[in-house]
C-alpha positions in Angstrom: 114.2 75.1 82.9 112.7 71.7 83.3 114.1 68.6 81.7 110.7 66.9 81.7 109.4 65.8 78.4 106.1 67.7 78.8 105.8 71.4 79.3 105.5 72.9 82.8 102.4 75.0 82.8 102.0 78.1 85.0 99.3 80.7 84.3 99.7 81.1 80.5 103.5 80.2 80.5 105.0 77.1 79.0 108.6 76.3 79.7 110.1 74.2 77.0 113.3 72.1 77.0 115.2 70.4 74.2 113.6 67.2 75.3 110.0 68.5 75.2 107.7 66.9 72.7 106.5 69.6 70.3 103.1 67.9 69.9 102.6 68.0 73.6 103.7 71.6 73.9 101.4 72.5 70.9 98.4 70.8 72.6 99.1 72.7 75.8 99.6 76.0 73.9 96.3 75.4 72.0 94.5 74.8 75.3 95.8 78.0 76.8 95.0 80.0 73.7 91.4 78.7 73.6 91.0 80.0 77.2 93.0 83.2 77.1 94.1 85.8 74.6 97.8 85.3 75.2 100.4 82.7 76.2 104.1 82.7 76.7 106.6 80.1 75.8 110.1 80.3 77.4 113.1 78.4 76.1 116.8 78.4 76.8 119.2 76.9 74.2 119.0 76.1 70.6 117.3 72.7 71.0 114.6 74.2 73.3 114.0 77.1 71.0 113.7 74.7 68.0 111.0 72.7 69.9 109.2 75.9 70.9 109.0 77.2 67.3 107.8 73.8 66.0 105.1 73.8 68.8 103.8 77.1 67.6 103.5 75.9 64.0 101.8 72.7 65.2 99.4 74.6 67.5 98.3 76.6 64.5 96.9 73.5 62.9 95.3 72.4 66.2 93.5 75.8 66.4 92.4 76.0 62.8 89.1 74.1 63.3 88.2 76.6 66.1 88.6 79.5 63.7 91.6 80.7 65.7 95.2 81.5 64.7 98.2 82.7 66.6 101.1 85.1 66.0 104.2 85.2 68.2 106.6 87.9 69.1 110.1 86.9 70.2 112.1 88.6 72.9 115.2 87.9 74.9 114.8 87.0 78.6 117.1 86.2 81.5 116.3 83.2 83.6 118.0 81.7 86.6 119.0 78.0 86.2 120.9 76.4 89.1 122.0 79.8 90.5 123.3 80.9 87.1 121.7 83.5 84.8 121.1 82.3 81.3 119.7 84.2 78.3 116.7 82.6 76.6 113.9 83.4 74.3 110.4 84.2 75.2 107.7 83.8 72.5 104.7 86.0 73.3 101.9 84.1 71.6 98.7 86.1 70.8 95.4 84.9 69.6 93.9 86.2 66.4 90.8 85.3 64.4 91.0 84.1 60.8 
């Protein structure tokens, strides 16, 4: 997990930390959703999950003028951080039209 304040973007995947700016994550998420049908947000820890959920809510307002909306499906994931396995949350974000 990155400790950077902006999300790390790989093809459709945003990795969010507790220090991530939810507005920046929302902007990145909206950009991915405008280009693709799906995106994924990964977060480990309560603070990171909080930022991720806020980002989804903010992204909905960013996408509204485009006639798009999103839904998200949470799931548990296991990620390796500094040679240790940690449990996190993955939010599968899917585009839907109004």
